[in-house]
Predicted model as a PDB file, atoms N, CA, C, CB and O in Angstrom, pLDDT in the B-factor column:
MODEL        1                                                                  
ATOM      1  N   MET A   1       6.421  20.716 -23.572  1.00 67.00           N  
ATOM      2  CA  MET A   1       6.586  20.102 -22.261  1.00 67.00           C  
ATOM      3  C   MET A   1       7.473  18.866 -22.423  1.00 67.00           C  
ATOM      4  CB  MET A   1       5.197  19.729 -21.628  1.00 67.00           C  
ATOM      5  O   MET A   1       7.287  18.075 -23.348  1.00 67.00           O  
ATOM      6  N   SER A   2       8.426  18.710 -21.524  1.00 84.00           N  
ATOM      7  CA  SER A   2       9.331  17.562 -21.616  1.00 84.00           C  
ATOM      8  C   SER A   2       8.716  16.344 -20.928  1.00 84.00           C  
ATOM      9  CB  SER A   2      10.702  17.898 -20.987  1.00 84.00           C  
ATOM     10  O   SER A   2       7.774  16.457 -20.145  1.00 84.00           O  
ATOM     11  N   ILE A   3       9.267  15.201 -21.238  1.00 86.00           N  
ATOM     12  CA  ILE A   3       8.777  13.973 -20.605  1.00 86.00           C  
ATOM     13  C   ILE A   3       8.969  14.030 -19.087  1.00 86.00           C  
ATOM     14  CB  ILE A   3       9.503  12.740 -21.187  1.00 86.00           C  
ATOM     15  O   ILE A   3       8.157  13.489 -18.336  1.00 86.00           O  
ATOM     16  N   ARG A   4      10.044  14.686 -18.638  1.00 82.00           N  
ATOM     17  CA  ARG A   4      10.273  14.816 -17.192  1.00 82.00           C  
ATOM     18  C   ARG A   4       9.178  15.639 -16.527  1.00 82.00           C  
ATOM     19  CB  ARG A   4      11.639  15.455 -16.922  1.00 82.00           C  
ATOM     20  O   ARG A   4       8.756  15.326 -15.415  1.00 82.00           O  
ATOM     21  N   ASP A   5       8.718  16.688 -17.198  1.00 85.00           N  
ATOM     22  CA  ASP A   5       7.631  17.504 -16.646  1.00 85.00           C  
ATOM     23  C   ASP A   5       6.359  16.674 -16.522  1.00 85.00           C  
ATOM     24  CB  ASP A   5       7.375  18.747 -17.531  1.00 85.00           C  
ATOM     25  O   ASP A   5       5.649  16.763 -15.521  1.00 85.00           O  
ATOM     26  N   THR A   6       6.076  15.870 -17.537  1.00 87.00           N  
ATOM     27  CA  THR A   6       4.894  15.011 -17.506  1.00 87.00           C  
ATOM     28  C   THR A   6       5.011  13.974 -16.392  1.00 87.00           C  
ATOM     29  CB  THR A   6       4.698  14.314 -18.864  1.00 87.00           C  
ATOM     30  O   THR A   6       4.049  13.728 -15.665  1.00 87.00           O  
ATOM     31  N   MET A   7       6.193  13.365 -16.260  1.00 84.00           N  
ATOM     32  CA  MET A   7       6.403  12.384 -15.190  1.00 84.00           C  
ATOM     33  C   MET A   7       6.166  13.032 -13.825  1.00 84.00           C  
ATOM     34  CB  MET A   7       7.835  11.791 -15.263  1.00 84.00           C  
ATOM     35  O   MET A   7       5.539  12.429 -12.954  1.00 84.00           O  
ATOM     36  N   ALA A   8       6.664  14.258 -13.634  1.00 85.00           N  
ATOM     37  CA  ALA A   8       6.514  14.960 -12.364  1.00 85.00           C  
ATOM     38  C   ALA A   8       5.050  15.220 -12.046  1.00 85.00           C  
ATOM     39  CB  ALA A   8       7.283  16.275 -12.391  1.00 85.00           C  
ATOM     40  O   ALA A   8       4.676  15.297 -10.876  1.00 85.00           O  
ATOM     41  N   GLN A   9       4.227  15.354 -13.062  1.00 88.00           N  
ATOM     42  CA  GLN A   9       2.807  15.621 -12.848  1.00 88.00           C  
ATOM     43  C   GLN A   9       2.006  14.371 -12.501  1.00 88.00           C  
ATOM     44  CB  GLN A   9       2.224  16.262 -14.072  1.00 88.00           C  
ATOM     45  O   GLN A   9       1.018  14.456 -11.771  1.00 88.00           O  
ATOM     46  N   VAL A  10       2.413  13.219 -13.009  1.00 90.00           N  
ATOM     47  CA  VAL A  10       1.543  12.044 -12.905  1.00 90.00           C  
ATOM     48  C   VAL A  10       2.069  10.903 -12.031  1.00 90.00           C  
ATOM     49  CB  VAL A  10       1.294  11.519 -14.256  1.00 90.00           C  
ATOM     50  O   VAL A  10       1.297  10.022 -11.651  1.00 90.00           O  
ATOM     51  N   LEU A  11       3.355  10.898 -11.707  1.00 85.00           N  
ATOM     52  CA  LEU A  11       3.910   9.780 -10.944  1.00 85.00           C  
ATOM     53  C   LEU A  11       4.223  10.181  -9.513  1.00 85.00           C  
ATOM     54  CB  LEU A  11       5.167   9.250 -11.618  1.00 85.00           C  
ATOM     55  O   LEU A  11       4.895  11.183  -9.267  1.00 85.00           O  
ATOM     56  N   ASP A  12       3.729   9.386  -8.571  1.00 82.00           N  
ATOM     57  CA  ASP A  12       4.041   9.625  -7.162  1.00 82.00           C  
ATOM     58  C   ASP A  12       5.547   9.563  -6.952  1.00 82.00           C  
ATOM     59  CB  ASP A  12       3.322   8.596  -6.254  1.00 82.00           C  
ATOM     60  O   ASP A  12       6.214   8.660  -7.459  1.00 82.00           O  
ATOM     61  N   GLY A  13       6.074  10.512  -6.213  1.00 80.00           N  
ATOM     62  CA  GLY A  13       7.497  10.534  -5.923  1.00 80.00           C  
ATOM     63  C   GLY A  13       8.324  11.298  -6.931  1.00 80.00           C  
ATOM     64  O   GLY A  13       9.521  11.493  -6.717  1.00 80.00           O  
ATOM     65  N   PHE A  14       7.720  11.740  -8.036  1.00 83.00           N  
ATOM     66  CA  PHE A  14       8.456  12.470  -9.069  1.00 83.00           C  
ATOM     67  C   PHE A  14       8.212  13.978  -8.977  1.00 83.00           C  
ATOM     68  CB  PHE A  14       8.059  11.962 -10.456  1.00 83.00           C  
ATOM     69  O   PHE A  14       8.589  14.722  -9.882  1.00 83.00           O  
ATOM     70  N   GLU A  15       7.584  14.430  -7.891  1.00 85.00           N  
ATOM     71  CA  GLU A  15       7.318  15.851  -7.740  1.00 85.00           C  
ATOM     72  C   GLU A  15       8.633  16.625  -7.794  1.00 85.00           C  
ATOM     73  CB  GLU A  15       6.568  16.132  -6.417  1.00 85.00           C  
ATOM     74  O   GLU A  15       9.627  16.212  -7.196  1.00 85.00           O  
ATOM     75  N   ASP A  16       8.637  17.743  -8.509  1.00 85.00           N  
ATOM     76  CA  ASP A  16       9.801  18.624  -8.613  1.00 85.00           C  
ATOM     77  C   ASP A  16      11.026  17.876  -9.144  1.00 85.00           C  
ATOM     78  CB  ASP A  16      10.118  19.244  -7.248  1.00 85.00           C  
ATOM     79  O   ASP A  16      12.158  18.167  -8.757  1.00 85.00           O  
ATOM     80  N   PHE A  17      10.791  16.925 -10.019  1.00 82.00           N  
ATOM     81  CA  PHE A  17      11.825  16.040 -10.541  1.00 82.00           C  
ATOM     82  C   PHE A  17      12.995  16.794 -11.154  1.00 82.00           C  
ATOM     83  CB  PHE A  17      11.235  15.114 -11.564  1.00 82.00           C  
ATOM     84  O   PHE A  17      14.148  16.509 -10.833  1.00 82.00           O  
ATOM     85  N   ASN A  18      12.712  17.763 -12.041  1.00 81.00           N  
ATOM     86  CA  ASN A  18      13.790  18.452 -12.757  1.00 81.00           C  
ATOM     87  C   ASN A  18      14.778  19.130 -11.824  1.00 81.00           C  
ATOM     88  CB  ASN A  18      13.210  19.476 -13.697  1.00 81.00           C  
ATOM     89  O   ASN A  18      15.970  19.172 -12.131  1.00 81.00           O  
ATOM     90  N   ARG A  19      14.333  19.654 -10.715  1.00 84.00           N  
ATOM     91  CA  ARG A  19      15.245  20.283  -9.761  1.00 84.00           C  
ATOM     92  C   ARG A  19      15.963  19.226  -8.925  1.00 84.00           C  
ATOM     93  CB  ARG A  19      14.480  21.257  -8.847  1.00 84.00           C  
ATOM     94  O   ARG A  19      17.177  19.292  -8.735  1.00 84.00           O  
ATOM     95  N   ARG A  20      15.214  18.268  -8.436  1.00 84.00           N  
ATOM     96  CA  ARG A  20      15.783  17.261  -7.533  1.00 84.00           C  
ATOM     97  C   ARG A  20      16.815  16.367  -8.209  1.00 84.00           C  
ATOM     98  CB  ARG A  20      14.681  16.405  -6.963  1.00 84.00           C  
ATOM     99  O   ARG A  20      17.783  15.955  -7.570  1.00 84.00           O  
ATOM    100  N   VAL A  21      16.626  16.057  -9.502  1.00 81.00           N  
ATOM    101  CA  VAL A  21      17.522  15.138 -10.197  1.00 81.00           C  
ATOM    102  C   VAL A  21      18.928  15.722 -10.319  1.00 81.00           C  
ATOM    103  CB  VAL A  21      16.969  14.806 -11.584  1.00 81.00           C  
ATOM    104  O   VAL A  21      19.892  14.979 -10.503  1.00 81.00           O  
ATOM    105  N   ARG A  22      19.050  17.014 -10.221  1.00 86.00           N  
ATOM    106  CA  ARG A  22      20.353  17.664 -10.344  1.00 86.00           C  
ATOM    107  C   ARG A  22      21.068  17.845  -9.010  1.00 86.00           C  
ATOM    108  CB  ARG A  22      20.189  19.000 -11.002  1.00 86.00           C  
ATOM    109  O   ARG A  22      22.192  18.344  -8.980  1.00 86.00           O  
ATOM    110  N   MET A  23      20.448  17.455  -7.926  1.00 85.00           N  
ATOM    111  CA  MET A  23      21.040  17.596  -6.598  1.00 85.00           C  
ATOM    112  C   MET A  23      21.679  16.273  -6.175  1.00 85.00           C  
ATOM    113  CB  MET A  23      19.972  18.042  -5.564  1.00 85.00           C  
ATOM    114  O   MET A  23      21.136  15.210  -6.472  1.00 85.00           O  
ATOM    115  N   PRO A  24      22.829  16.319  -5.484  1.00 86.00           N  
ATOM    116  CA  PRO A  24      23.422  15.069  -4.991  1.00 86.00           C  
ATOM    117  C   PRO A  24      22.429  14.363  -4.051  1.00 86.00           C  
ATOM    118  CB  PRO A  24      24.776  15.351  -4.253  1.00 86.00           C  
ATOM    119  O   PRO A  24      21.932  14.959  -3.096  1.00 86.00           O  
ATOM    120  N   LEU A  25      22.159  13.118  -4.334  1.00 78.00           N  
ATOM    121  CA  LEU A  25      21.206  12.308  -3.565  1.00 78.00           C  
ATOM    122  C   LEU A  25      19.819  12.925  -3.510  1.00 78.00           C  
ATOM    123  CB  LEU A  25      21.716  12.105  -2.160  1.00 78.00           C  
ATOM    124  O   LEU A  25      19.055  12.646  -2.586  1.00 78.00           O  
ATOM    125  N   GLY A  26      19.480  13.764  -4.490  1.00 74.00           N  
ATOM    126  CA  GLY A  26      18.216  14.475  -4.470  1.00 74.00           C  
ATOM    127  C   GLY A  26      17.041  13.709  -5.023  1.00 74.00           C  
ATOM    128  O   GLY A  26      15.897  14.103  -4.798  1.00 74.00           O  
ATOM    129  N   PHE A  27      17.280  12.634  -5.735  1.00 76.00           N  
ATOM    130  CA  PHE A  27      16.169  11.904  -6.329  1.00 76.00           C  
ATOM    131  C   PHE A  27      16.422  10.410  -6.261  1.00 76.00           C  
ATOM    132  CB  PHE A  27      15.948  12.341  -7.777  1.00 76.00           C  
ATOM    133  O   PHE A  27      17.472   9.919  -6.676  1.00 76.00           O  
ATOM    134  N   ARG A  28      15.459   9.714  -5.742  1.00 78.00           N  
ATOM    135  CA  ARG A  28      15.493   8.252  -5.717  1.00 78.00           C  
ATOM    136  C   ARG A  28      14.129   7.731  -6.082  1.00 78.00           C  
ATOM    137  CB  ARG A  28      15.933   7.716  -4.334  1.00 78.00           C  
ATOM    138  O   ARG A  28      13.117   8.222  -5.581  1.00 78.00           O  
ATOM    139  N   ILE A  29      14.092   6.752  -6.940  1.00 78.00           N  
ATOM    140  CA  ILE A  29      12.827   6.099  -7.251  1.00 78.00           C  
ATOM    141  C   ILE A  29      12.499   5.190  -6.079  1.00 78.00           C  
ATOM    142  CB  ILE A  29      12.897   5.296  -8.606  1.00 78.00           C  
ATOM    143  O   ILE A  29      13.350   4.434  -5.610  1.00 78.00           O  
ATOM    144  N   ARG A  30      11.276   5.268  -5.615  1.00 78.00           N  
ATOM    145  CA  ARG A  30      10.860   4.464  -4.470  1.00 78.00           C  
ATOM    146  C   ARG A  30      10.938   2.985  -4.827  1.00 78.00           C  
ATOM    147  CB  ARG A  30       9.426   4.842  -4.022  1.00 78.00           C  
ATOM    148  O   ARG A  30      10.453   2.557  -5.874  1.00 78.00           O  
ATOM    149  N   GLN A  31      11.556   2.216  -3.942  1.00 83.00           N  
ATOM    150  CA  GLN A  31      11.658   0.772  -4.116  1.00 83.00           C  
ATOM    151  C   GLN A  31      11.184   0.114  -2.825  1.00 83.00           C  
ATOM    152  CB  GLN A  31      13.125   0.336  -4.474  1.00 83.00           C  
ATOM    153  O   GLN A  31      11.944   0.008  -1.863  1.00 83.00           O  
ATOM    154  N   PRO A  32       9.930  -0.326  -2.807  1.00 84.00           N  
ATOM    155  CA  PRO A  32       9.375  -0.886  -1.574  1.00 84.00           C  
ATOM    156  C   PRO A  32      10.225  -1.995  -0.957  1.00 84.00           C  
ATOM    157  CB  PRO A  32       8.004  -1.416  -1.844  1.00 84.00           C  
ATOM    158  O   PRO A  32      10.325  -2.067   0.268  1.00 84.00           O  
ATOM    159  N   ALA A  33      10.833  -2.850  -1.755  1.00 84.00           N  
ATOM    160  CA  ALA A  33      11.651  -3.932  -1.184  1.00 84.00           C  
ATOM    161  C   ALA A  33      12.850  -3.367  -0.430  1.00 84.00           C  
ATOM    162  CB  ALA A  33      12.131  -4.890  -2.292  1.00 84.00           C  
ATOM    163  O   ALA A  33      13.223  -3.894   0.618  1.00 84.00           O  
ATOM    164  N   ARG A  34      13.456  -2.302  -0.949  1.00 86.00           N  
ATOM    165  CA  ARG A  34      14.581  -1.677  -0.256  1.00 86.00           C  
ATOM    166  C   ARG A  34      14.124  -1.105   1.085  1.00 86.00           C  
ATOM    167  CB  ARG A  34      15.210  -0.567  -1.128  1.00 86.00           C  
ATOM    168  O   ARG A  34      14.875  -1.105   2.060  1.00 86.00           O  
ATOM    169  N   GLU A  35      12.892  -0.620   1.121  1.00 87.00           N  
ATOM    170  CA  GLU A  35      12.327  -0.043   2.338  1.00 87.00           C  
ATOM    171  C   GLU A  35      11.662  -1.106   3.209  1.00 87.00           C  
ATOM    172  CB  GLU A  35      11.319   1.044   1.986  1.00 87.00           C  
ATOM    173  O   GLU A  35      11.081  -0.801   4.251  1.00 87.00           O  
ATOM    174  N   ARG A  36      11.755  -2.341   2.769  1.00 91.00           N  
ATOM    175  CA  ARG A  36      11.170  -3.492   3.454  1.00 91.00           C  
ATOM    176  C   ARG A  36       9.655  -3.369   3.639  1.00 91.00           C  
ATOM    177  CB  ARG A  36      11.829  -3.671   4.802  1.00 91.00           C  
ATOM    178  O   ARG A  36       9.107  -3.649   4.705  1.00 91.00           O  
ATOM    179  N   VAL A  37       9.005  -2.938   2.554  1.00 90.00           N  
ATOM    180  CA  VAL A  37       7.547  -2.862   2.514  1.00 90.00           C  
ATOM    181  C   VAL A  37       7.083  -3.959   1.561  1.00 90.00           C  
ATOM    182  CB  VAL A  37       7.038  -1.428   2.054  1.00 90.00           C  
ATOM    183  O   VAL A  37       7.365  -3.907   0.364  1.00 90.00           O  
ATOM    184  N   PHE A  38       6.378  -4.940   2.086  1.00 92.00           N  
ATOM    185  CA  PHE A  38       5.913  -6.062   1.276  1.00 92.00           C  
ATOM    186  C   PHE A  38       4.393  -6.144   1.385  1.00 92.00           C  
ATOM    187  CB  PHE A  38       6.579  -7.401   1.729  1.00 92.00           C  
ATOM    188  O   PHE A  38       3.848  -6.264   2.482  1.00 92.00           O  
ATOM    189  N   LEU A  39       3.725  -6.080   0.259  1.00 91.00           N  
ATOM    190  CA  LEU A  39       2.269  -6.116   0.235  1.00 91.00           C  
ATOM    191  C   LEU A  39       1.777  -7.561   0.216  1.00 91.00           C  
ATOM    192  CB  LEU A  39       1.728  -5.345  -0.985  1.00 91.00           C  
ATOM    193  O   LEU A  39       1.078  -7.989  -0.702  1.00 91.00           O  
ATOM    194  N   THR A  40       2.162  -8.293   1.250  1.00 93.00           N  
ATOM    195  CA  THR A  40       1.751  -9.681   1.401  1.00 93.00           C  
ATOM    196  C   THR A  40       0.934  -9.793   2.683  1.00 93.00           C  
ATOM    197  CB  THR A  40       2.985 -10.644   1.426  1.00 93.00           C  
ATOM    198  O   THR A  40       0.951  -8.891   3.521  1.00 93.00           O  
ATOM    199  N   GLU A  41       0.234 -10.886   2.825  1.00 94.00           N  
ATOM    200  CA  GLU A  41      -0.590 -11.088   4.012  1.00 94.00           C  
ATOM    201  C   GLU A  41       0.242 -11.035   5.291  1.00 94.00           C  
ATOM    202  CB  GLU A  41      -1.321 -12.421   3.923  1.00 94.00           C  
ATOM    203  O   GLU A  41      -0.217 -10.525   6.313  1.00 94.00           O  
ATOM    204  N   SER A  42       1.459 -11.558   5.233  1.00 94.00           N  
ATOM    205  CA  SER A  42       2.323 -11.584   6.415  1.00 94.00           C  
ATOM    206  C   SER A  42       3.069 -10.264   6.621  1.00 94.00           C  
ATOM    207  CB  SER A  42       3.323 -12.722   6.299  1.00 94.00           C  
ATOM    208  O   SER A  42       3.605 -10.014   7.700  1.00 94.00           O  
ATOM    209  N   GLY A  43       3.102  -9.421   5.585  1.00 92.00           N  
ATOM    210  CA  GLY A  43       3.873  -8.187   5.663  1.00 92.00           C  
ATOM    211  C   GLY A  43       5.369  -8.415   5.490  1.00 92.00           C  
ATOM    212  O   GLY A  43       6.172  -7.501   5.675  1.00 92.00           O  
ATOM    213  N   ARG A  44       5.731  -9.636   5.137  1.00 93.00           N  
ATOM    214  CA  ARG A  44       7.145  -9.990   4.948  1.00 93.00           C  
ATOM    215  C   ARG A  44       7.351 -10.483   3.527  1.00 93.00           C  
ATOM    216  CB  ARG A  44       7.598 -11.073   5.973  1.00 93.00           C  
ATOM    217  O   ARG A  44       6.397 -10.820   2.824  1.00 93.00           O  
ATOM    218  N   ALA A  45       8.606 -10.521   3.116  1.00 93.00           N  
ATOM    219  CA  ALA A  45       8.920 -11.072   1.799  1.00 93.00           C  
ATOM    220  C   ALA A  45       8.559 -12.555   1.797  1.00 93.00           C  
ATOM    221  CB  ALA A  45      10.432 -10.859   1.439  1.00 93.00           C  
ATOM    222  O   ALA A  45       8.808 -13.260   2.776  1.00 93.00           O  
ATOM    223  N   GLU A  46       7.984 -13.019   0.716  1.00 93.00           N  
ATOM    224  CA  GLU A  46       7.615 -14.427   0.597  1.00 93.00           C  
ATOM    225  C   GLU A  46       8.226 -14.970  -0.694  1.00 93.00           C  
ATOM    226  CB  GLU A  46       6.054 -14.613   0.610  1.00 93.00           C  
ATOM    227  O   GLU A  46       8.109 -14.362  -1.758  1.00 93.00           O  
ATOM    228  N   PHE A  47       8.864 -16.097  -0.582  1.00 93.00           N  
ATOM    229  CA  PHE A  47       9.549 -16.693  -1.723  1.00 93.00           C  
ATOM    230  C   PHE A  47       8.929 -18.045  -2.037  1.00 93.00           C  
ATOM    231  CB  PHE A  47      11.063 -16.839  -1.446  1.00 93.00           C  
ATOM    232  O   PHE A  47       8.371 -18.707  -1.162  1.00 93.00           O  
ATOM    233  N   SER A  48       9.035 -18.442  -3.291  1.00 92.00           N  
ATOM    234  CA  SER A  48       8.575 -19.770  -3.688  1.00 92.00           C  
ATOM    235  C   SER A  48       9.556 -20.317  -4.713  1.00 92.00           C  
ATOM    236  CB  SER A  48       7.115 -19.727  -4.266  1.00 92.00           C  
ATOM    237  O   SER A  48      10.314 -19.569  -5.331  1.00 92.00           O  
ATOM    238  N   ALA A  49       9.528 -21.605  -4.878  1.00 94.00           N  
ATOM    239  CA  ALA A  49      10.423 -22.257  -5.840  1.00 94.00           C  
ATOM    240  C   ALA A  49       9.572 -22.944  -6.898  1.00 94.00           C  
ATOM    241  CB  ALA A  49      11.376 -23.285  -5.133  1.00 94.00           C  
ATOM    242  O   ALA A  49       8.509 -23.491  -6.608  1.00 94.00           O  
ATOM    243  N   ALA A  50      10.056 -22.901  -8.102  1.00 93.00           N  
ATOM    244  CA  ALA A  50       9.385 -23.586  -9.204  1.00 93.00           C  
ATOM    245  C   ALA A  50      10.434 -24.427  -9.913  1.00 93.00           C  
ATOM    246  CB  ALA A  50       8.695 -22.569 -10.193  1.00 93.00           C  
ATOM    247  O   ALA A  50      11.603 -24.045  -9.966  1.00 93.00           O  
ATOM    248  N   PRO A  51      10.034 -25.559 -10.455  1.00 92.00           N  
ATOM    249  CA  PRO A  51      11.005 -26.388 -11.161  1.00 92.00           C  
ATOM    250  C   PRO A  51      11.535 -25.656 -12.396  1.00 92.00           C  
ATOM    251  CB  PRO A  51      10.372 -27.735 -11.565  1.00 92.00           C  
ATOM    252  O   PRO A  51      10.813 -24.913 -13.059  1.00 92.00           O  
ATOM    253  N   VAL A  52      12.793 -25.885 -12.676  1.00 91.00           N  
ATOM    254  CA  VAL A  52      13.412 -25.303 -13.847  1.00 91.00           C  
ATOM    255  C   VAL A  52      13.122 -26.216 -15.037  1.00 91.00           C  
ATOM    256  CB  VAL A  52      14.947 -25.107 -13.638  1.00 91.00           C  
ATOM    257  O   VAL A  52      13.413 -27.411 -14.985  1.00 91.00           O  
ATOM    258  N   PRO A  53      12.552 -25.666 -16.103  1.00 89.00           N  
ATOM    259  CA  PRO A  53      12.259 -26.522 -17.245  1.00 89.00           C  
ATOM    260  C   PRO A  53      13.552 -27.071 -17.858  1.00 89.00           C  
ATOM    261  CB  PRO A  53      11.454 -25.746 -18.301  1.00 89.00           C  
ATOM    262  O   PRO A  53      14.585 -26.402 -17.881  1.00 89.00           O  
ATOM    263  N   THR A  54      13.462 -28.281 -18.341  1.00 90.00           N  
ATOM    264  CA  THR A  54      14.624 -28.887 -18.987  1.00 90.00           C  
ATOM    265  C   THR A  54      14.376 -28.949 -20.487  1.00 90.00           C  
ATOM    266  CB  THR A  54      14.911 -30.308 -18.414  1.00 90.00           C  
ATOM    267  O   THR A  54      13.236 -28.970 -20.949  1.00 90.00           O  
ATOM    268  N   LYS A  55      15.453 -28.976 -21.217  1.00 87.00           N  
ATOM    269  CA  LYS A  55      15.357 -29.064 -22.669  1.00 87.00           C  
ATOM    270  C   LYS A  55      15.043 -30.516 -23.031  1.00 87.00           C  
ATOM    271  CB  LYS A  55      16.682 -28.575 -23.364  1.00 87.00           C  
ATOM    272  O   LYS A  55      15.741 -31.433 -22.598  1.00 87.00           O  
ATOM    273  N   PRO A  56      13.994 -30.721 -23.822  1.00 83.00           N  
ATOM    274  CA  PRO A  56      13.667 -32.118 -24.191  1.00 83.00           C  
ATOM    275  C   PRO A  56      14.779 -32.726 -25.049  1.00 83.00           C  
ATOM    276  CB  PRO A  56      12.311 -32.180 -24.958  1.00 83.00           C  
ATOM    277  O   PRO A  56      15.429 -32.033 -25.832  1.00 83.00           O  
ATOM    278  N   ASP A  57      14.978 -34.020 -24.885  1.00 75.00           N  
ATOM    279  CA  ASP A  57      15.965 -34.732 -25.716  1.00 75.00           C  
ATOM    280  C   ASP A  57      15.487 -34.739 -27.165  1.00 75.00           C  
ATOM    281  CB  ASP A  57      16.187 -36.198 -25.201  1.00 75.00           C  
ATOM    282  O   ASP A  57      14.315 -34.985 -27.450  1.00 75.00           O  
ATOM    283  N   SER A  58      16.405 -34.469 -28.056  1.00 63.00           N  
ATOM    284  CA  SER A  58      16.044 -34.441 -29.491  1.00 63.00           C  
ATOM    285  C   SER A  58      16.484 -35.693 -30.175  1.00 63.00           C  
ATOM    286  CB  SER A  58      16.659 -33.237 -30.192  1.00 63.00           C  
ATOM    287  O   SER A  58      16.268 -35.848 -31.377  1.00 63.00           O  
TER     288      SER A  58                                                      
ENDMDL                                                                          
END                                                                             
């Protein structure tokens, strides 16, 4: 059994992978952000900022 067959059995969206991967536009890995699906309380993308660490003076 090939790794593709195993992936088709266990991963959502990989059903019939070996056939679909050979078709033009036949296979796409699901990307929730591309589909604008965000599992946040607001249902929207949420961003935050963190300070960038600086290199200590030597």
